[in-house]
N, C-alpha and C positions, 0 to 999 in steps of 0.2 A: 601493518597487517595487510596482507593481500587478499582481496575478495574477488570472487567471480560469480556470475549468475548463469545457471544452466537451465534452459527451458525444460519444463516437466514433460516427460514421456512415460509411457507405460512401464518401461524398465526401471523407473524411479519411484514406482508406486510404494514400495516398502520404506524408502527413504522419506517420502512425504508423510506417510502414516506415522512413522517413528517420530519425526519432527513435531507433528501437530499433537500427538498424544503424550509426549514425554515432558511437557512443561505446563506452565500456567500462563494464561494470557489475561492479566488483570483488567485491562482496559477494553476488553471485548465483552459482548453480551453473553458469550459462553466461555468462561475462563478456563474450563477443563473440557477437552474434547475427547470423546471416546473413539476407539478404533471403528466401531460400528457406524458412528456418525461420519467419519472421514470416508469410509467405504461407500456409504450412501451418497455422500456428496460427489465422490468420483463417478458413481453410476449415473447420477443425475446431471452430469456435465457442469458442476459448479466450478471446476478448475480449468476446463478446456472446452473448446467449441466456439461457435460463432460469437465474436465479441469478447472472448476471454482468453487470457494467456497466464500461465503460472510459471514461476521460476524458483528453483532451489538456490538459496544463497550459500555459498561456500566461503569460509574464512580459513585461510592457510590450509586449504584442501579438505576441511571438515564441514559437513552439512550443518549449517548454523541457523538457517532461517528460511522463510517462505515469503514470497511477494506475489500477490495475485492482482493482475491488471484486468479490469472489466469495464463494461459499457464502451467498448471500442467500436460498436456499430457493426456493419456488415462487411467491412473491408477497409483497405488503406485510404480509399477516397471518401469514406464517410466522415462527416464533420461532427458527429456526436462527441460530447465531452467525456473522456475516460476518467475513471477513478481507480484507486488501488487500495490494497490492504496488505499490511506487512506484519510479520511475526518473527522476532529474533529470540533465540533461546535465552533463558534467564541469565545464565552465567556469562553470556557474551554481550549483554546489553551494556551501554555506556562506553563502548570501545570504538565508536565511529562507524560501525557496520551499517547502521540504518542510513546515515548520511551518504555513504558511498553507494549503497544500493539505490537510494532515491535519485541520486545524481545520475547513475547509470540508466535507471528506468525513464527519467525525464528525457534524456538524450534519445533513448529508443523511441519513445512516443513521438517526439518532434522530428525525428529523422525517418522513421519507417511509416509514419502516417501524415502525409503532407497537408491534409485538410484540417488537422487538429489545430485549433487556435488557442486552446487552453487545456490545462490538466489540473484536476482538483482532487481534494480529499477532505475528510472530516476526522476529528478525533475528540475524545472526551476532554472537557475543560481541564481536568486534573492530570491529564497525560502531558506533563510539562516537558518530558524528554522528546516526545514526538513533535510537540509544538516548536521546540528549539530546532529540531531537524528540518521541519518545514521552512522556518525562517532562514536557516543557514544554507538551504538549497534554492533560495530565491522565491519561495512561495510567500504570498501575502494573505494575511487574515482578511476575509471579506464577508464573514457571516458569524453570527452567534445565535445558536438555537437553544432556547430555554426548555429545560426538562424534556429533551428529545432522545436521549440515549439510555435505553434500559440496561440495567445490569442483571445478573443471574437471579437476584431476588425480586426483580421487578421494580426496583427503585429507578427513578428517572434522574439523569444527570444532564447538565448543560453540555453542549458540544460546540465546537468551532469549525468553521469551514475555511479552507485555504485553497488558493490556486496560484498557478504560474501561467502567464501568457506566453505564447510562442515568441512574440516580438521582444518581450522582456528577456526571455531565455537567450535568444539570438544576440541581443545587445548587452547582455549581462547587467541589466538594470532591474529595478523594482518600481513599478508604477503603483503608488499607494492609492487606496480607495479614498474618494472624496466623500466623507461621511456627512458633509453639510450640504450636499446638492439635492 
């Protein structure tokens, strides 16, 4: 399956709205997103602006997901640690799209932002698919947050933090966390 990521622009507004409102995102605090919410987020700069970039994920030419990169700081020379959020349509999950998208995004972060020394993300502890994607893309688990991720009903779930270091990415290695120091 061929994937491509196209950076969000105003002409993709309806594509973004359709993607985010047409499915369920069970491992997010808002599993069902309304059109009004997405429009509000667009107006408030949630997807674009300083320190934020959003990409539409296309699989075999069809809009299949969204990946939002944030906490980029004020420009390419900023050393703030970026984070990302990814959503893949339900019927396209489990096909390797997330892994390909994260591999692409990691390369973008480390090639377009020379001062970034690490790239990180969190996910709910029960999102086993995303955790597998992290590990297969060179990310290492470095945190476990107890009862830190609220769901739609307000229940708190544990979540995990992963990161990849620029040096590990460049050398295609994983530097494991020394949990005993």
